[in-house]
DSSP file (Angstrom, degrees, kcal/mol; ACC not computed):
  #  RESIDUE AA STRUCTURE BP1 BP2  ACC     N-H-->O    O-->H-N    N-H-->O    O-->H-N    TCO  KAPPA ALPHA  PHI   PSI    X-CA   Y-CA   Z-CA
    1    1 A X              0   0    0      0, 0.0     2,-0.3     0, 0.0     9,-0.2   0.000 360.0 360.0 360.0 140.2  184.4  134.4  149.2
    2    2 A X  E     -A    9   0A   0      7,-2.5     7,-3.2     9,-0.1     2,-0.4  -0.922 360.0-161.4-127.8 155.8  181.1  135.0  147.3
    3    3 A X  E     +A    8   0A   0     -2,-0.3     2,-0.4     5,-0.2     5,-0.2  -0.994  11.9 176.9-142.3 132.1  178.2  137.4  148.1
    4    4 A X  E >  S-A    7   0A   0      3,-2.5     3,-2.8    -2,-0.4    -2,-0.0  -0.993  79.8 -17.5-133.5 128.0  174.5  137.5  147.0
    5    5 A X  T 3  S-     0   0    0     -2,-0.4    -1,-0.1     1,-0.3     3,-0.1   0.894 128.2 -53.2  45.1  49.2  172.2  140.1  148.5
    6    6 A X  T 3  S+     0   0    0      1,-0.2     2,-0.5    -3,-0.0    -1,-0.3   0.598 110.8 125.5  58.3  17.6  174.6  140.7  151.3
    7    7 A X  E <   -A    4   0A   0     -3,-2.8    -3,-2.5     2,-0.0     2,-0.3  -0.925  52.7-142.2-104.8 126.5  174.7  137.0  152.2
    8    8 A X  E     -A    3   0A   0     -2,-0.5     2,-0.4    -5,-0.2    -5,-0.2  -0.662  13.7-166.0 -95.9 146.3  178.2  135.7  152.2
    9    9 A X  E     -A    2   0A   0     -7,-3.2    -7,-2.5    -2,-0.3     3,-0.0  -0.994  13.5-152.0-124.4 130.3  179.4  132.3  151.1
   10   10 A X  S    S+     0   0    0     -2,-0.4     2,-0.3    -9,-0.2    -1,-0.1   0.764  77.4   7.7 -77.7 -23.4  182.8  131.0  152.0
   11   11 A X  S  > S-     0   0    0    -10,-0.1     4,-1.6    -9,-0.1     3,-0.1  -0.926  78.5-100.8-151.0 167.8  183.2  128.7  148.9
   12   12 A X  H  > S+     0   0    0     -2,-0.3     4,-2.2     1,-0.2     5,-0.2   0.758 118.0  60.8 -68.4 -24.5  181.5  127.9  145.6
   13   13 A X  H  > S+     0   0    0      2,-0.2     4,-2.6     1,-0.2    -1,-0.2   0.917 104.9  46.9 -67.3 -42.8  180.0  124.7  147.1
   14   14 A X  H  > S+     0   0    0      1,-0.2     4,-1.1     2,-0.2    -2,-0.2   0.898 111.3  53.3 -65.0 -38.2  178.1  126.8  149.7
   15   15 A X  H  X S+     0   0    0     -4,-1.6     4,-0.8     2,-0.2     3,-0.3   0.912 110.3  46.5 -63.4 -42.8  177.0  129.1  146.9
   16   16 A X  H >X S+     0   0    0     -4,-2.2     4,-1.9     1,-0.2     3,-1.2   0.935 111.3  51.2 -64.6 -43.6  175.7  126.1  144.9
   17   17 A X  H 3X S+     0   0    0     -4,-2.6     4,-1.8     1,-0.3    -1,-0.2   0.702  97.5  67.1 -70.0 -16.8  173.9  124.7  147.9
   18   18 A X  H 3< S+     0   0    0     -4,-1.1    -1,-0.3    -3,-0.3    -2,-0.2   0.862 110.8  38.0 -62.9 -36.6  172.2  128.1  148.5
   19   19 A X  H << S+     0   0    0     -3,-1.2    -2,-0.2    -4,-0.8    -1,-0.2   0.872 133.7  19.3 -83.4 -41.8  170.4  127.3  145.2
   20   20 A X  H  < S+     0   0    0     -4,-1.9     6,-0.8     5,-0.1    -3,-0.2   0.320  93.2 116.3-118.9   5.9  169.7  123.6  145.4
   21   21 A X     <  +     0   0    0     -4,-1.8     4,-0.4    -5,-0.2     3,-0.2  -0.157  43.3  61.5 -75.0 171.3  170.1  122.7  149.1
   22   22 A X  S    S-     0   0    0      1,-0.2     4,-0.4     2,-0.1    -3,-0.0  -0.272  96.2 -69.8  96.2 171.0  167.4  121.4  151.3
   23   23 A X  S    S+     0   0    0      1,-0.2     4,-0.2    -2,-0.1    -1,-0.2   0.849 122.6  23.3 -71.8 -35.5  165.3  118.3  151.1
   24   24 A X  S  > S+     0   0    0     -3,-0.2     4,-2.9     2,-0.1     5,-0.2   0.679  93.9  85.0-113.5 -19.1  163.2  119.0  148.0
   25   25 A X  H  > S+     0   0    0     -4,-0.4     4,-2.9     1,-0.2     5,-0.2   0.941  98.3  40.9 -59.4 -50.0  164.8  121.6  145.7
   26   26 A X  H  > S+     0   0    0     -6,-0.8     4,-2.8    -4,-0.4    -1,-0.2   0.884 114.5  53.2 -62.1 -35.9  167.0  119.3  143.7
   27   27 A X  H  > S+     0   0    0     -4,-0.2     4,-1.9     2,-0.2    -2,-0.2   0.959 112.5  45.6 -58.7 -51.4  164.2  116.7  143.6
   28   28 A X  H  X S+     0   0    0     -4,-2.9     4,-1.4     1,-0.2    -2,-0.2   0.931 112.8  50.9 -54.6 -49.1  161.8  119.4  142.2
   29   29 A X  H >< S+     0   0    0     -4,-2.9     3,-1.0    -5,-0.2    -2,-0.2   0.938 109.4  49.1 -59.5 -50.4  164.6  120.5  139.7
   30   30 A X  H >< S+     0   0    0     -4,-2.8     3,-1.1     1,-0.3     4,-0.2   0.842 109.6  53.1 -63.1 -32.3  165.2  117.0  138.4
   31   31 A X  H >< S+     0   0    0     -4,-1.9     3,-0.6     1,-0.2    -1,-0.3   0.769 106.2  54.7 -72.8 -23.7  161.5  116.5  137.9
   32   32 A X  T <<  +     0   0    0     -4,-1.4    51,-0.9    -3,-1.0    -1,-0.2   0.304  69.7 103.7 -94.7  13.5  161.3  119.8  135.8
   33   33 A X  T <  S+     0   0    0     -3,-1.1     2,-0.4    -4,-0.2    -1,-0.2   0.889  91.6  44.2 -55.3 -33.5  164.0  118.8  133.3
   34   34 A X  S <  S-     0   0    0     -3,-0.6    47,-0.1    -4,-0.2    -1,-0.1  -0.905 112.9-101.8-103.7 137.7  160.9  118.2  131.3
   35   35 A X        -     0   0    0     -2,-0.4     2,-0.4    47,-0.1    47,-0.2  -0.279  48.2-171.8 -56.6 144.4  158.2  121.1  131.5
   36   36 A X  E     -B   81   0B   0     45,-2.4    45,-3.2    -4,-0.1     2,-0.2  -0.982  25.4-122.1-140.5 148.9  155.4  120.0  133.8
   37   37 A X  E >>  -B   80   0B   0     -2,-0.4     4,-2.4    43,-0.3     3,-0.7  -0.583  39.8-108.2 -79.9 149.0  152.0  121.3  134.8
   38   38 A X  H 3> S+     0   0    0     41,-2.4     4,-2.5     1,-0.3     5,-0.2   0.913 118.5  51.3 -46.1 -49.5  151.6  121.9  138.6
   39   39 A X  H 3> S+     0   0    0      1,-0.2     4,-1.7    40,-0.2    -1,-0.3   0.801 107.1  52.8 -71.3 -24.6  149.3  118.8  139.0
   40   40 A X  H <> S+     0   0    0     -3,-0.7     4,-2.2     2,-0.2    -1,-0.2   0.918 109.9  48.8 -68.0 -40.1  151.7  116.5  137.2
   41   41 A X  H  X S+     0   0    0     -4,-2.4     4,-1.6     1,-0.2    -2,-0.2   0.914 109.4  52.8 -63.0 -41.7  154.5  117.6  139.6
   42   42 A X  H  < S+     0   0    0     -4,-2.5    -1,-0.2    -5,-0.2     6,-0.2   0.882 109.1  49.4 -63.5 -37.2  152.2  117.1  142.6
   43   43 A X  H >< S+     0   0    0     -4,-1.7     3,-1.1     1,-0.2    -1,-0.2   0.933 111.2  49.1 -69.0 -40.7  151.4  113.5  141.5
   44   44 A X  H 3< S+     0   0    0     -4,-2.2    -1,-0.2     1,-0.3    -2,-0.2   0.794 119.6  37.8 -66.2 -28.5  155.1  112.7  141.0
   45   45 A X  T >< S+     0   0    0     -4,-1.6     3,-2.1    -5,-0.2    -1,-0.3  -0.354  72.7 145.5-116.9  49.9  156.0  114.1  144.5
   46   46 A X  T <   +     0   0    0     -3,-1.1    -1,-0.2     1,-0.3    -2,-0.1   0.635  66.5  63.3 -66.6 -10.8  152.9  112.8  146.3
   47   47 A X  T 3  S+     0   0    0     -3,-0.2     2,-0.4     2,-0.1    -1,-0.3   0.539  92.4  80.2 -88.0  -9.4  155.0  112.3  149.5
   48   48 A X  S <  S-     0   0    0     -3,-2.1    -3,-0.1    -6,-0.2     0, 0.0  -0.815  88.2-114.1 -98.9 137.4  155.6  116.0  149.7
   49   49 A X     >  -     0   0    0     -2,-0.4     4,-2.4     1,-0.1     5,-0.2  -0.324  19.8-122.1 -69.9 154.2  153.0  118.4  151.1
   50   50 A X  H  > S+     0   0    0      1,-0.2     4,-2.4     2,-0.2     5,-0.2   0.847 113.4  54.3 -62.8 -33.6  151.4  120.9  148.7
   51   51 A X  H  > S+     0   0    0      2,-0.2     4,-2.7     1,-0.2     5,-0.2   0.955 108.3  48.3 -62.4 -49.7  152.6  123.8  151.0
   52   52 A X  H  > S+     0   0    0      1,-0.2     4,-3.0     2,-0.2     5,-0.3   0.932 112.2  48.6 -59.1 -48.1  156.2  122.6  150.8
   53   53 A X  H  X S+     0   0    0     -4,-2.4     4,-2.4     1,-0.2     5,-0.2   0.936 112.3  50.0 -59.7 -44.2  156.1  122.2  147.0
   54   54 A X  H  X S+     0   0    0     -4,-2.4     4,-2.2    -5,-0.2    -2,-0.2   0.924 112.0  46.3 -57.3 -45.5  154.6  125.7  146.8
   55   55 A X  H  X S+     0   0    0     -4,-2.7     4,-2.2     1,-0.2    -1,-0.2   0.930 114.5  46.5 -69.5 -44.3  157.2  127.3  148.9
   56   56 A X  H  X S+     0   0    0     -4,-3.0     4,-2.6    -5,-0.2     5,-0.2   0.895 110.7  52.6 -71.0 -31.2  160.1  125.5  147.1
   57   57 A X  H  X S+     0   0    0     -4,-2.4     4,-2.4    -5,-0.3     5,-0.2   0.934 109.2  51.0 -63.7 -44.6  158.7  126.5  143.7
   58   58 A X  H  X S+     0   0    0     -4,-2.2     4,-2.3    -5,-0.2    -2,-0.2   0.894 112.0  47.2 -62.4 -38.4  158.5  130.1  144.8
   59   59 A X  H  X S+     0   0    0     -4,-2.2     4,-2.3     2,-0.2    -2,-0.2   0.946 112.2  48.0 -65.2 -48.3  162.1  130.0  145.9
   60   60 A X  H  <>S+     0   0    0     -4,-2.6     5,-2.3     1,-0.2     6,-1.1   0.849 112.2  49.5 -60.0 -34.9  163.3  128.4  142.8
   61   61 A X  H ><5S+     0   0    0     -4,-2.4     3,-1.5    -5,-0.2    -1,-0.2   0.946 111.4  49.9 -70.6 -46.6  161.4  130.9  140.7
   62   62 A X  H 3<5S+     0   0    0     -4,-2.3    -2,-0.2     1,-0.3    -1,-0.2   0.843 108.3  52.8 -60.9 -31.8  162.9  133.8  142.8
   63   63 A X  T 3<5S-     0   0    0     -4,-2.3    -1,-0.3    -5,-0.1    -2,-0.2   0.597 116.4-116.4 -80.7  -7.3  166.4  132.4  142.4
   64   64 A X  T < 5S+     0   0    0     -3,-1.5    23,-0.5    -4,-0.4    22,-0.3   0.595  84.1 115.3  88.4  10.8  165.9  132.3  138.6
   65   65 A X  S   <S+     0   0    0     -5,-2.3    19,-2.3    -6,-0.2    22,-0.3   0.817  76.8  27.9 -86.0 -33.0  166.1  128.5  138.2
   66   66 A X  E     -C   83   0B   0     -6,-1.1     2,-0.4    17,-0.3    17,-0.2  -0.867  66.7-140.5-125.4 165.0  162.5  127.9  137.0
   67   67 A X  E     -C   82   0B   0     15,-3.1    15,-2.0    -2,-0.3     2,-0.5  -0.970  10.6-152.4-123.3 138.3  159.9  129.8  135.1
   68   68 A X  E     -C   81   0B   0     -2,-0.4     2,-0.5    13,-0.2    13,-0.2  -0.926  11.2-170.7-108.8 130.5  156.2  129.7  136.0
   69   69 A X  E     -C   80   0B   0     11,-2.8    11,-3.0    -2,-0.5     2,-0.5  -0.988   6.3-159.3-124.4 131.3  153.7  130.3  133.2
   70   70 A X  E     -C   79   0B   0     -2,-0.5     2,-0.5     9,-0.2     9,-0.2  -0.931   2.4-164.2-106.6 117.4  150.0  130.8  133.9
   71   71 A X  E     -C   78   0B   0      7,-3.7     7,-2.7    -2,-0.5     2,-0.2  -0.919   8.0-155.0-108.8 129.4  147.5  130.2  131.0
   72   72 A X        +     0   0    0     -2,-0.5     5,-0.1     5,-0.2     2,-0.1  -0.279  34.3 154.0 -97.5  43.8  144.1  131.6  131.7
   73   73 A X        -     0   0    0      3,-0.3     3,-0.2    -2,-0.2     2,-0.2  -0.355  54.6 -89.7 -66.5 153.5  142.1  129.4  129.5
   74   74 A X  S    S+     0   0    0      1,-0.2    -1,-0.1     3,-0.1    -2,-0.0  -0.606  99.9  18.9 -92.6 154.6  138.5  128.8  130.4
   75   75 A X  S    S+     0   0    0     -2,-0.2    -1,-0.2    -3,-0.0     2,-0.1   0.831 119.9  27.5 -51.0 166.0  138.3  126.2  132.4
   76   76 A X  S    S-     0   0    0     -3,-0.2    -3,-0.3     1,-0.1     2,-0.2   0.736  74.5-128.6 -95.9 164.9  140.6  125.2  134.0
   77   77 A X        -     0   0    0     -5,-0.1     2,-0.5    -2,-0.1    -5,-0.2  -0.563  30.5-151.3 -63.7 131.7  143.5  127.6  134.9
   78   78 A X  E     - C   0  71B   0     -7,-2.7    -7,-3.7    -2,-0.2     2,-0.4  -0.967  14.7-173.1-117.4 131.3  146.7  125.9  133.7
   79   79 A X  E     - C   0  70B   0     -2,-0.5   -41,-2.4    -9,-0.2     2,-0.3  -0.984   7.2-174.2-122.8 122.7  150.1  126.6  135.5
   80   80 A X  E     -BC  37  69B   0    -11,-3.0   -11,-2.8    -2,-0.4     2,-0.4  -0.919   6.4-159.5-120.1 145.7  153.3  125.1  133.9
   81   81 A X  E     +BC  36  68B   0    -45,-3.2   -45,-2.4    -2,-0.3     2,-0.3  -0.971  16.3 163.4-123.3 145.5  156.9  125.1  135.3
   82   82 A X  E     - C   0  67B   0    -15,-2.0   -15,-3.1    -2,-0.4     2,-0.2  -0.983  39.8 -92.3-151.1 160.5  160.0  124.6  133.5
   83   83 A X  E     - C   0  66B   0    -51,-0.9   -17,-0.3    -2,-0.3   -18,-0.1  -0.495  34.7-136.0 -74.4 140.3  163.7  125.3  134.0
   84   84 A X     >  -     0   0    0    -19,-2.3     4,-2.5    -2,-0.2     5,-0.2  -0.254  37.3 -94.2 -74.2 176.5  165.3  128.5  132.8
   85   85 A X  H  > S+     0   0    0      2,-0.2     4,-1.5     1,-0.2    -1,-0.1   0.885 131.5  52.9 -61.2 -38.5  168.6  128.5  131.0
   86   86 A X  H  4 S+     0   0    0    -22,-0.3    -1,-0.2     1,-0.2     4,-0.2   0.928 110.8  44.5 -63.7 -43.4  170.1  129.1  134.3
   87   87 A X  H >4 S+     0   0    0    -23,-0.5     3,-1.9   -22,-0.3     4,-0.3   0.878 106.3  60.3 -64.7 -38.6  168.3  126.2  135.8
   88   88 A X  H >< S+     0   0    0     -4,-2.5     3,-1.7     1,-0.3     4,-0.3   0.811  91.7  70.8 -61.1 -30.7  169.1  124.0  132.7
   89   89 A X  T 3< S+     0   0    0     -4,-1.5    -1,-0.3     1,-0.3     4,-0.2   0.667  93.5  57.3 -59.6 -16.0  172.9  124.6  133.6
   90   90 A X  T X> S+     0   0    0     -3,-1.9     4,-2.7    -4,-0.2     3,-0.8   0.599  77.8  95.8 -87.8 -15.2  172.2  122.3  136.6
   91   91 A X  H <> S+     0   0    0     -3,-1.7     4,-2.7    -4,-0.3     5,-0.2   0.858  84.6  46.6 -48.6 -48.2  171.1  119.4  134.5
   92   92 A X  H 3> S+     0   0    0     -4,-0.3     4,-1.4    -3,-0.2    -1,-0.3   0.866 115.5  46.3 -66.6 -29.0  174.5  117.6  134.5
   93   93 A X  H <> S+     0   0    0     -3,-0.8     4,-2.3    -4,-0.2    -2,-0.2   0.926 114.0  49.0 -70.2 -47.4  175.0  118.1  138.2
   94   94 A X  H  X S+     0   0    0     -4,-2.7     4,-2.0     1,-0.2    -2,-0.2   0.872 111.5  49.6 -64.8 -39.9  171.4  116.9  138.9
   95   95 A X  H  X S+     0   0    0     -4,-2.7     4,-2.5    -5,-0.3    -1,-0.2   0.869 110.1  50.1 -65.7 -35.3  172.0  113.8  136.7
   96   96 A X  H  X S+     0   0    0     -4,-1.4     4,-2.7     2,-0.2    -2,-0.2   0.868 109.7  51.0 -75.0 -36.2  175.2  113.0  138.5
   97   97 A X  H  X S+     0   0    0     -4,-2.3     4,-2.4     2,-0.2    -2,-0.2   0.929 112.1  47.5 -62.4 -43.8  173.5  113.3  141.9
   98   98 A X  H  X S+     0   0    0     -4,-2.0     4,-2.1     2,-0.2    -2,-0.2   0.937 112.4  49.1 -60.2 -49.7  170.8  110.9  140.6
   99   99 A X  H  X S+     0   0    0     -4,-2.5     4,-2.6     1,-0.2     5,-0.2   0.929 110.3  51.1 -59.9 -47.2  173.4  108.5  139.2
  100  100 A X  H  X S+     0   0    0     -4,-2.7     4,-2.7     1,-0.2    -1,-0.2   0.940 109.7  50.2 -55.1 -49.2  175.3  108.6  142.5
  101  101 A X  H  X S+     0   0    0     -4,-2.4     4,-2.5     2,-0.2    -1,-0.2   0.880 110.4  49.4 -55.4 -41.0  172.0  107.8  144.5
  102  102 A X  H  X S+     0   0    0     -4,-2.1     4,-2.2     2,-0.2    -2,-0.2   0.951 112.8  47.4 -70.4 -48.3  171.2  104.8  142.2
  103  103 A X  H  X S+     0   0    0     -4,-2.6     4,-1.9     1,-0.2    -2,-0.2   0.884 113.0  48.3 -58.4 -41.4  174.8  103.4  142.6
  104  104 A X  H  X S+     0   0    0     -4,-2.7     4,-1.0    -5,-0.2    -1,-0.2   0.917 110.9  50.5 -69.7 -39.0  174.7  103.8  146.3
  105  105 A X  H  < S+     0   0    0     -4,-2.5     3,-0.3     1,-0.2     6,-0.2   0.887 110.2  52.0 -62.2 -38.2  171.2  102.1  146.5
  106  106 A X  H  < S+     0   0    0     -4,-2.2    -1,-0.2     1,-0.2    -2,-0.2   0.901 115.3  39.7 -59.1 -45.3  172.6   99.2  144.4
  107  107 A X  H  < S+     0   0    0     -4,-1.9     2,-0.6    -5,-0.2    -1,-0.2   0.487 102.9  74.9 -90.3  -3.6  175.6   98.7  146.7
  108  108 A X    ><  -     0   0    0     -4,-1.0     3,-1.4    -3,-0.3    -1,-0.1  -0.931  59.3-164.3-112.4 109.5  173.9   99.2  150.1
  109  109 A X  T 3  S+     0   0    0     -2,-0.6    -1,-0.1     1,-0.2    -4,-0.1   0.656  86.8  67.4 -64.4 -16.4  171.7   96.3  151.2
  110  110 A X  T 3  S+     0   0    0     -3,-0.0     2,-0.6     2,-0.0    -1,-0.2   0.623  84.9  82.1 -78.7 -13.8  170.1   98.5  153.8
  111  111 A X    <   -     0   0    0     -3,-1.4     2,-0.4    -6,-0.2    -3,-0.1  -0.818  66.4-162.3 -94.7 124.5  168.4  100.6  151.1
  112  112 A X        -     0   0    0     -2,-0.6     2,-0.5     2,-0.0    -2,-0.0  -0.909  10.5-143.3-108.6 138.1  165.2   99.2  149.6
  113  113 A X              0   0    0     -2,-0.4    -2,-0.0     1,-0.1     0, 0.0  -0.845 360.0 360.0 -98.1 129.3  163.7  100.3  146.3
  114  114 A X              0   0    0     -2,-0.5    -1,-0.1     0, 0.0    -2,-0.0   0.420 360.0 360.0-104.9 360.0  159.8  100.4  146.4
Protein backbone atom coordinates (compact mmCIF):
# COMPACT_ATOMS: atom_id res chain seq x y z
CA UNK A 1 0.00 0.00 0.00
CA UNK A 2 1.21 3.50 -0.84
CA UNK A 3 -0.08 6.84 0.42
CA UNK A 4 0.29 10.40 -0.90
CA UNK A 5 -1.48 13.29 0.84
CA UNK A 6 -3.83 10.85 2.59
CA UNK A 7 -4.76 9.23 -0.74
CA UNK A 8 -4.12 5.48 -0.71
CA UNK A 9 -2.93 3.37 -3.61
CA UNK A 10 -3.18 -0.41 -3.44
CA UNK A 11 -0.11 -1.03 -5.63
CA UNK A 12 2.77 0.66 -7.44
CA UNK A 13 0.84 0.60 -10.74
CA UNK A 14 -1.98 2.69 -9.28
CA UNK A 15 0.63 5.06 -7.84
CA UNK A 16 2.23 5.47 -11.29
CA UNK A 17 -1.15 6.01 -12.94
CA UNK A 18 -1.88 8.74 -10.39
CA UNK A 19 0.95 10.70 -12.00
CA UNK A 20 0.49 9.86 -15.69
CA UNK A 21 -3.09 8.61 -15.93
CA UNK A 22 -5.81 10.24 -17.94
CA UNK A 23 -6.11 10.92 -21.61
CA UNK A 24 -3.47 13.65 -22.03
CA UNK A 25 -0.85 13.58 -19.26
CA UNK A 26 1.42 10.96 -20.81
CA UNK A 27 0.99 12.61 -24.22
CA UNK A 28 2.03 15.99 -22.82
CA UNK A 29 4.98 14.43 -20.99
CA UNK A 30 6.31 12.72 -24.10
CA UNK A 31 6.06 16.01 -26.00
CA UNK A 32 8.04 17.68 -23.22
CA UNK A 33 11.00 15.31 -23.44
CA UNK A 34 12.48 18.35 -25.17
CA UNK A 35 11.83 21.76 -23.62
CA UNK A 36 8.97 23.55 -25.35
CA UNK A 37 7.31 26.92 -25.35
CA UNK A 38 3.61 26.87 -24.55
CA UNK A 39 2.66 27.80 -28.14
CA UNK A 40 4.80 24.99 -29.57
CA UNK A 41 3.05 22.51 -27.32
CA UNK A 42 -0.38 23.89 -28.32
CA UNK A 43 0.46 23.43 -32.02
CA UNK A 44 1.62 19.85 -31.48
CA UNK A 45 -1.55 19.06 -29.52
CA UNK A 46 -4.01 20.95 -31.69
CA UNK A 47 -6.76 18.40 -31.05
CA UNK A 48 -6.68 19.17 -27.31
CA UNK A 49 -8.49 22.23 -25.97
CA UNK A 50 -6.43 25.03 -24.48
CA UNK A 51 -8.31 24.63 -21.19
CA UNK A 52 -7.47 20.92 -21.01
CA UNK A 53 -3.79 21.52 -21.74
CA UNK A 54 -3.70 24.26 -19.11
CA UNK A 55 -5.29 22.04 -16.45
CA UNK A 56 -3.01 19.10 -17.24
CA UNK A 57 0.11 21.30 -17.18
CA UNK A 58 -0.88 22.68 -13.76
CA UNK A 59 -1.42 19.16 -12.41
CA UNK A 60 1.88 17.91 -13.84
CA UNK A 61 3.67 20.90 -12.33
CA UNK A 62 1.98 20.39 -8.94
CA UNK A 63 3.09 16.73 -9.04
CA UNK A 64 6.68 17.83 -9.68
CA UNK A 65 6.96 16.24 -13.13
CA UNK A 66 7.39 19.45 -15.11
CA UNK A 67 8.83 22.89 -14.52
CA UNK A 68 7.27 26.09 -15.85
CA UNK A 69 9.56 29.04 -16.55
CA UNK A 70 8.17 32.49 -17.36
CA UNK A 71 10.42 34.98 -19.13
CA UNK A 72 9.15 38.53 -18.85
CA UNK A 73 10.88 39.86 -21.92
CA UNK A 74 9.23 42.79 -23.67
CA UNK A 75 7.13 41.68 -25.90
CA UNK A 76 6.05 38.92 -25.90
CA UNK A 77 5.81 37.06 -22.61
CA UNK A 78 7.55 33.71 -23.03
CA UNK A 79 6.57 30.58 -21.09
CA UNK A 80 8.54 27.34 -21.37
CA UNK A 81 7.85 23.90 -19.99
CA UNK A 82 10.35 21.13 -19.39
CA UNK A 83 10.60 17.89 -17.50
CA UNK A 84 12.09 17.98 -14.02
CA UNK A 85 14.55 15.26 -13.01
CA UNK A 86 11.57 13.43 -11.51
CA UNK A 87 9.74 13.79 -14.84
CA UNK A 88 12.82 12.65 -16.78
CA UNK A 89 12.74 9.40 -14.81
CA UNK A 90 9.57 8.60 -16.79
CA UNK A 91 11.26 8.84 -20.22
CA UNK A 92 11.99 5.07 -20.54
CA UNK A 93 8.37 4.30 -19.61
CA UNK A 94 6.99 6.94 -22.02
CA UNK A 95 9.19 5.65 -24.84
CA UNK A 96 8.01 2.10 -24.18
CA UNK A 97 4.35 3.20 -24.20
CA UNK A 98 5.00 4.95 -27.53
CA UNK A 99 6.77 1.90 -28.97
CA UNK A 100 3.90 -0.36 -27.91
CA UNK A 101 1.39 1.96 -29.59
CA UNK A 102 3.37 1.97 -32.85
CA UNK A 103 3.63 -1.82 -32.86
CA UNK A 104 -0.08 -2.15 -32.12
CA UNK A 105 -0.94 0.26 -34.94
CA UNK A 106 1.21 -1.74 -37.39
CA UNK A 107 -0.37 -5.07 -36.47
CA UNK A 108 -4.00 -3.88 -36.30
CA UNK A 109 -5.60 -3.15 -39.66
CA UNK A 110 -8.45 -1.26 -37.97
CA UNK A 111 -6.04 1.49 -36.88
CA UNK A 112 -5.33 4.12 -39.52
CA UNK A 113 -2.39 6.52 -39.35
CA UNK A 114 -3.14 10.03 -40.64
